[in-house]
N, C-alpha and C positions, 0 to 999 in steps of 0.2 A: 173283578171283571163281571159285568152283568151279562145276562143272556143276549141282550141287544148288541153287545160288542164281541161276542164269540163269532168264530167263522160261520157257524150255522145261523146265528142271529143276523149277521150281516147279509148272508145269502137270502134269508127270508125277507128281510127288509127291502133288499134290492128287487126281489121278485114282486113284492107288493107295489113298489114305486113303478116298476115297469108295467105292471098290470093297470095301475091307475093312469099312467101316461097313455097307454094304448087305448083305454076306454075313453079318455078325454079327447083324443084325436078322432076316434071313431064315432062317438056319440055326443060330444059336448060336455059341458060342466055338469049337467043333470045326471049324466051316466056314472059319475064318480061317486059311488056310495060304498060304504064299508062291505056290505054283503056282496055286491057285484065285483069289487076288487078282490076280495078273498076267494070268490068262486073262480075268477079268471086266473089267479095265481096258484090255485089248488092248495091253499093254506087255510087253516081254521079261521073262522070269523073273528075269534077273540084276539088273534094276532094283530089285526088292524088297529085295535085300541091299545094294544101292548106296545107296539113300535111307534105309534103316532099319537101325539097328545090330543088331537081333535081331527075332525073332518077337514078343517081349514089347513092343518099341518099336512095332512095327506094330499090335499088339493095343491098346496104350494109345491110339494115334491112332484106331483103330476105335471104341473105347468112347467117346471124346470126340465123335467124329462122330455116332455113334448117339444120344448124349444131346442133341446140338444139333438133330438131326432131330426128335426127340421133343418137345423144348421149343418148337421153332419151330411145329410143328403145333398144340400146345396154345395158344401165344401167338395164333395166328390165331383160334382159337375164343374165347379170352378177349376179344380185341378186338371180337368181335361181341356180347358180353354187354351188354345195356342197363342203365342205371342206374335201379333202382327197388327198393323194399322187397319182400322175398320172405319168405313163411312157411317153416316148417321143411320141409314136403314139397316145396315148389317149389325151395327152395335145395338140398336133397339131390339132387333130380332134375337140377338144373343142374350141380352139382359132378360128378356121375357122368357126365353128357354131355360136359362139357368135358375132364375128366381121364382118363376111361375109355371114350372112344369106341371101339366095336368092331363097327360095322355092316359094315365091309368086311374082306376078308381081310388087306389091308395094315394097317388099323388094329389088328386083333387081333394080327397079327404084331409090330407095334411095342409093343403092350402087354405081350405075353409077353416080348419082349426086354428091356423096362424092368425086369421082375422077375428075369429071369435075371441081368442085370447087377448088380442090387441085391444078390443073394445071392452070386453067384460072384466078384464083385470084392473081397469081404472078405478074401480070402487074400493080396492083393497091396497093399502100401501106396500105390503110385502109382495103381492102379486105384481104391482106396478114396477117395483124394483127388479123383479125377475124378468119382466118384459123389457125393461130398459137394457138389461144385460144382453138379452137376445138381440135387441135392435142394434146394439153396438157391434155385435159379431156380424150381423147382416150388413151393416155399414162398411165394416172392414172388408168383407167379401165383395161388396160392390166396388170398393176402391181398387181391389186387386184385379177385378175384371176390366175396369177402366184402364188401369196401368198396362195390363197385357194387351189392350187394344190401342195403345199409343195415345191415351187421353190424360189430361190433367184430372186429378182425383182428390181435390181438397175436401175436407169434411163438410163445410157448409153447402157445397154444391151437391155432394152425395146425399145429404139430408133432404135437399130440395127434390132431387131425382126420386128418392124413396117416397116422399110425400105425394108426388105426382103418381107414382105407381100405386100407392095406397088408395088414392081417390079413384083412379081408373078401375082398380080391382073391385072396390066396394060398389061402384056404380054397375059394373058388369055382373056381380053376384046378385044384385037386386033387379036385373033386367032379364026377363024370361028369354031363354035361347041365346043369350050373349056369350061370346067366346072370350073368356078372361085373358087368355094369352094374346089374342089379337088386339083386345082393348089396350093392353099394356104396350104392345108394339106401336100402335097408332099414337098413343099419348107420348111415348118417349121419343119417337122419330121427330116430332115437332120441336123438341126442346134440348135434345142431347148435345147438339153442337154448341149451344149457348152455355149449358151447365157443365159440360165436360169437353172443352175444346181440344182439338188435336195439338199435341205437343210439337214444338218447333223441331 
């Protein structure tokens, strides 16, 4: 048994991953550096190179951790969604609230991080794979919200809804003073009946 697989080693590694993931969400990819991660985790700097083969390895773990944090928060909001039929405006408002919560600084930071990861991970095959896993979870959660709202929720239509959300979110992020949540609601209200029709 190596030090990395002992209970203490596993705790140290998990603490470093959590620290790296938190830094990624708070400050973006540039903030994930060995020294900063070790400082955040209150673990000696040498541990970052002992438990991770490279900065890329540490970053991959940070991306996975950040995606899990994001989807866990969304899962909590999905679990609170009641099962009832919803019209287009109500459903658009619900989807925006569940998937684009930004009332607090932490929620907005998590949302910004989601889109940073979506764009910046495309240059690395391993990070792209991790992002695809997160996207699959988000698609499943969208389908669950649609089902609870009395809507058809097949995967191609969910993918189109998510693409519309992505475009609206990115446009809002790059427009000074824009309300991301409102931009999502407005974009979805115009298409949700076509892409996720009411079940008979």
